[in-house]
PLY file of the C-alpha trace (Angstrom):
ply
format ascii 1.0
element vertex 276
property float x
property float y
property float z
element edge 275
property int vertex1
property int vertex2
end_header
27.94 -94.12 -37.34
25.82 -92.59 -40.03
22.60 -93.50 -38.32
23.91 -91.76 -35.06
24.49 -88.57 -36.90
20.97 -88.72 -38.52
19.41 -89.37 -35.09
21.28 -86.43 -33.43
20.11 -84.15 -36.33
16.62 -85.15 -35.96
16.60 -84.48 -32.17
18.06 -81.09 -32.76
15.39 -80.29 -35.20
12.61 -81.43 -32.84
14.00 -79.27 -30.03
14.36 -76.19 -32.35
10.69 -76.59 -33.58
9.47 -77.06 -30.03
11.28 -73.83 -28.83
10.03 -71.81 -31.82
6.53 -72.82 -31.16
6.74 -72.01 -27.49
7.88 -68.45 -28.37
5.22 -67.99 -30.94
2.37 -69.36 -28.80
3.01 -67.26 -25.72
-0.17 -66.48 -23.83
-1.49 -62.90 -24.61
-1.12 -61.85 -21.05
2.70 -62.22 -21.31
2.94 -59.51 -24.04
2.78 -55.74 -22.93
-0.06 -54.05 -24.75
0.82 -50.73 -26.61
-0.35 -47.53 -24.91
-3.90 -46.31 -25.74
-4.58 -42.96 -27.28
-6.40 -41.79 -24.25
-3.42 -42.71 -22.01
-1.26 -40.41 -24.17
-3.65 -37.52 -23.86
-3.44 -37.76 -20.14
0.30 -37.44 -20.48
2.07 -34.58 -18.64
3.88 -31.66 -20.23
5.98 -28.89 -18.67
4.59 -25.33 -18.61
5.89 -21.95 -17.54
4.13 -18.83 -16.19
4.93 -15.85 -18.29
3.52 -12.30 -18.06
1.26 -11.15 -20.89
2.78 -7.61 -20.58
6.53 -7.00 -19.97
9.05 -4.59 -21.51
12.49 -3.18 -21.06
12.46 0.70 -20.65
15.34 2.59 -22.39
16.78 6.11 -22.30
15.77 8.40 -25.15
18.19 11.18 -24.31
21.82 11.45 -23.04
21.59 12.54 -19.32
22.58 11.67 -15.85
20.20 9.39 -13.85
18.98 11.51 -10.94
16.44 9.26 -9.20
15.23 5.63 -9.42
12.20 5.94 -6.99
11.00 2.28 -7.32
13.45 -0.50 -6.26
13.69 -3.98 -7.67
10.80 -6.16 -6.74
8.55 -3.42 -5.66
5.09 -2.80 -7.20
3.98 0.39 -8.94
0.78 1.70 -10.47
0.32 2.97 -14.02
1.85 6.43 -14.43
4.27 6.11 -11.47
7.63 7.89 -11.98
10.18 5.13 -12.36
13.18 7.17 -13.71
14.05 10.78 -13.40
17.05 12.28 -15.22
18.98 15.50 -14.37
17.84 17.73 -17.28
19.27 21.08 -16.26
21.05 21.48 -19.68
17.89 20.52 -21.58
15.72 22.94 -19.59
18.28 25.69 -20.18
18.13 25.12 -23.88
14.26 25.21 -23.66
14.45 28.60 -21.97
16.75 29.92 -24.63
14.46 28.78 -27.39
11.51 30.51 -25.71
13.47 33.74 -25.48
14.35 33.61 -29.08
10.74 32.83 -29.99
9.59 36.01 -27.95
12.19 38.21 -29.87
11.40 36.92 -33.27
7.62 37.49 -32.69
8.29 41.06 -31.64
10.42 41.57 -34.76
7.73 40.17 -36.92
5.04 42.38 -35.32
7.19 45.51 -35.87
7.67 44.50 -39.52
3.98 44.17 -40.04
3.45 47.67 -38.74
6.20 49.00 -41.01
4.62 47.23 -43.95
1.53 49.33 -43.45
3.80 52.47 -43.80
5.70 50.94 -46.76
8.81 51.23 -44.68
9.90 47.50 -44.94
10.62 45.27 -47.85
8.72 42.17 -48.58
11.83 40.01 -48.17
12.62 41.33 -44.66
8.91 40.63 -43.63
9.00 37.05 -44.88
12.45 36.51 -43.24
11.04 37.65 -39.93
7.96 35.42 -40.37
10.26 32.35 -41.01
12.32 33.16 -38.01
9.08 33.00 -35.88
8.34 29.51 -37.30
11.95 28.30 -36.62
11.81 29.56 -33.04
8.49 27.73 -32.50
10.12 24.53 -33.89
12.95 24.98 -31.41
10.57 25.41 -28.60
8.69 22.31 -29.55
12.01 20.33 -29.73
13.07 21.60 -26.39
9.74 20.77 -24.77
9.88 17.20 -26.09
13.38 16.76 -24.84
12.33 17.92 -21.40
9.38 15.58 -21.38
11.74 12.70 -21.78
13.49 13.66 -18.65
10.92 11.45 -16.73
9.97 7.96 -17.50
6.62 6.78 -16.08
5.18 3.29 -15.84
3.00 2.46 -19.01
1.20 -0.13 -16.88
0.88 -1.37 -13.33
3.36 -4.14 -12.35
6.70 -4.75 -10.68
10.24 -3.86 -11.42
12.21 -6.98 -12.38
15.72 -5.47 -12.69
17.46 -2.09 -12.57
20.10 -2.14 -15.26
21.51 1.40 -14.22
22.20 3.23 -11.08
21.67 6.74 -9.75
24.23 9.29 -10.86
25.15 7.09 -13.96
25.20 8.82 -17.36
23.22 7.04 -19.96
23.07 7.21 -23.68
19.97 7.08 -26.02
18.77 3.49 -26.48
20.49 2.17 -23.20
18.22 -0.21 -21.36
17.24 1.18 -17.84
14.60 -0.95 -16.26
12.99 -4.21 -16.91
9.34 -4.43 -15.81
6.32 -6.75 -16.02
2.69 -6.92 -15.15
2.33 -9.73 -12.74
-1.46 -9.30 -12.38
-2.01 -11.12 -15.58
0.03 -14.38 -16.07
-0.18 -16.89 -18.88
0.93 -20.50 -19.15
2.97 -21.48 -22.11
3.99 -24.95 -23.17
4.80 -27.22 -26.08
2.36 -30.11 -26.65
2.26 -32.98 -29.27
0.67 -31.81 -32.47
-1.84 -34.61 -32.09
-3.57 -32.58 -29.43
-4.91 -30.38 -32.29
-7.55 -33.01 -32.98
-9.30 -32.25 -29.78
-7.95 -29.29 -27.94
-9.80 -25.96 -28.20
-9.71 -22.46 -26.54
-11.92 -22.43 -23.40
-11.36 -26.02 -22.57
-10.43 -26.80 -18.95
-7.31 -28.51 -17.70
-5.18 -28.58 -14.59
-1.59 -27.49 -13.73
0.51 -28.23 -10.76
3.09 -25.56 -9.99
6.41 -26.84 -8.61
7.14 -23.80 -6.42
3.79 -23.70 -4.64
3.09 -27.44 -4.64
-0.57 -26.65 -5.49
-2.76 -27.71 -8.37
-4.81 -24.85 -10.15
-7.72 -25.08 -12.59
-6.88 -23.47 -15.95
-8.24 -23.01 -19.49
-6.57 -23.24 -22.91
-6.57 -19.61 -24.38
-4.53 -19.79 -27.53
-3.14 -22.36 -30.05
0.09 -21.82 -31.97
-0.32 -20.95 -35.74
2.34 -23.50 -36.91
3.37 -26.97 -36.14
6.96 -27.86 -35.99
7.48 -30.44 -38.68
10.56 -31.94 -36.97
9.38 -32.52 -33.36
5.59 -32.63 -34.39
4.86 -30.21 -31.56
2.72 -26.96 -31.28
2.91 -24.13 -28.88
-0.19 -23.71 -26.67
-1.07 -21.01 -24.09
-3.46 -21.13 -21.17
-4.60 -19.11 -18.21
-5.10 -20.03 -14.58
-8.48 -19.15 -13.40
-8.96 -16.86 -10.48
-6.52 -14.67 -8.72
-3.61 -16.34 -6.77
-1.17 -13.90 -4.92
1.40 -16.63 -4.62
1.95 -17.10 -8.30
4.99 -15.36 -9.99
6.23 -15.13 -13.37
8.90 -17.72 -14.17
7.33 -20.39 -12.01
6.88 -23.77 -13.82
4.88 -26.89 -13.42
3.10 -29.81 -15.00
0.04 -29.64 -17.23
-2.38 -32.44 -16.50
-4.86 -33.07 -19.22
-7.67 -35.66 -18.71
-9.73 -34.83 -21.82
-10.64 -37.75 -23.97
-10.39 -37.78 -27.71
-14.19 -37.82 -28.15
-14.54 -34.37 -26.92
-14.98 -31.41 -27.04
-14.78 -31.24 -30.98
-16.26 -34.73 -31.56
-19.05 -34.14 -29.03
-20.24 -31.08 -31.07
-20.36 -33.17 -34.22
-22.34 -35.79 -32.37
-24.84 -33.19 -31.16
-25.23 -31.80 -34.68
-26.05 -35.29 -35.92
-28.52 -35.93 -33.20
-30.31 -32.45 -33.88
-30.78 -33.63 -37.44
0 1
1 2
2 3
3 4
4 5
5 6
6 7
7 8
8 9
9 10
10 11
11 12
12 13
13 14
14 15
15 16
16 17
17 18
18 19
19 20
20 21
21 22
22 23
23 24
24 25
25 26
26 27
27 28
28 29
29 30
30 31
31 32
32 33
33 34
34 35
35 36
36 37
37 38
38 39
39 40
40 41
41 42
42 43
43 44
44 45
45 46
46 47
47 48
48 49
49 50
50 51
51 52
52 53
53 54
54 55
55 56
56 57
57 58
58 59
59 60
60 61
61 62
62 63
63 64
64 65
65 66
66 67
67 68
68 69
69 70
70 71
71 72
72 73
73 74
74 75
75 76
76 77
77 78
78 79
79 80
80 81
81 82
82 83
83 84
84 85
85 86
86 87
87 88
88 89
89 90
90 91
91 92
92 93
93 94
94 95
95 96
96 97
97 98
98 99
99 100
100 101
101 102
102 103
103 104
104 105
105 106
106 107
107 108
108 109
109 110
110 111
111 112
112 113
113 114
114 115
115 116
116 117
117 118
118 119
119 120
120 121
121 122
122 123
123 124
124 125
125 126
126 127
127 128
128 129
129 130
130 131
131 132
132 133
133 134
134 135
135 136
136 137
137 138
138 139
139 140
140 141
141 142
142 143
143 144
144 145
145 146
146 147
147 148
148 149
149 150
150 151
151 152
152 153
153 154
154 155
155 156
156 157
157 158
158 159
159 160
160 161
161 162
162 163
163 164
164 165
165 166
166 167
167 168
168 169
169 170
170 171
171 172
172 173
173 174
174 175
175 176
176 177
177 178
178 179
179 180
180 181
181 182
182 183
183 184
184 185
185 186
186 187
187 188
188 189
189 190
190 191
191 192
192 193
193 194
194 195
195 196
196 197
197 198
198 199
199 200
200 201
201 202
202 203
203 204
204 205
205 206
206 207
207 208
208 209
209 210
210 211
211 212
212 213
213 214
214 215
215 216
216 217
217 218
218 219
219 220
220 221
221 222
222 223
223 224
224 225
225 226
226 227
227 228
228 229
229 230
230 231
231 232
232 233
233 234
234 235
235 236
236 237
237 238
238 239
239 240
240 241
241 242
242 243
243 244
244 245
245 246
246 247
247 248
248 249
249 250
250 251
251 252
252 253
253 254
254 255
255 256
256 257
257 258
258 259
259 260
260 261
261 262
262 263
263 264
264 265
265 266
266 267
267 268
268 269
269 270
270 271
271 272
272 273
273 274
274 275
């Protein structure tokens, strides 16, 4: 019985050894090779089209909205009237300030004539001079307020959203219109920080936009100033070459990079070595 147990244990050991050798000595073709660096560089990252110039226009005075000449989605040129307030009160205050300025100037001129005749004191003359300066300041203030009764476009673009309506009374600082310049769009995306070893501004790549289903040639324009230490990513910006009327801000797509690690930066070093 003891010999039977010994024989059984020996058979189990032989079977375990054979199975172990079969696992260790698998042919190389049966093991999946790790991805190469160039395959990673050809990976795809998501990108979004963003305008280089955009802003939200706000009210600087308290007034009633009189007109909003440009509707949402419409285009406008630089200097186009976008918001017009009802500023009847501000204009009335400006007219009053101008009238007070005229009266104070007449008083000051009369005091100058009386000074020549020694018929006015020095204090009265200086007070009339100060009244003129105060009136001029009031006119300047009133003029500045009236100028804020109209808001004109700082650049050419489109109206994204109207945040107020006509006849609505607004307060200083209240958002009125959201506008953007859709003639100059930029691609923004987050890429692995390993791209910093080869990517450079001016380098070409491609981007396929989901909404249009088309692939566009593009170039890297800017590289972020900081690497995120947690995700090991960096922000990169690019620009689609040429003009394409179908593109709009907010569209997104896939960046396709086919650049190999040996260029463009390494190629510059090789050229430098060859020149030596």
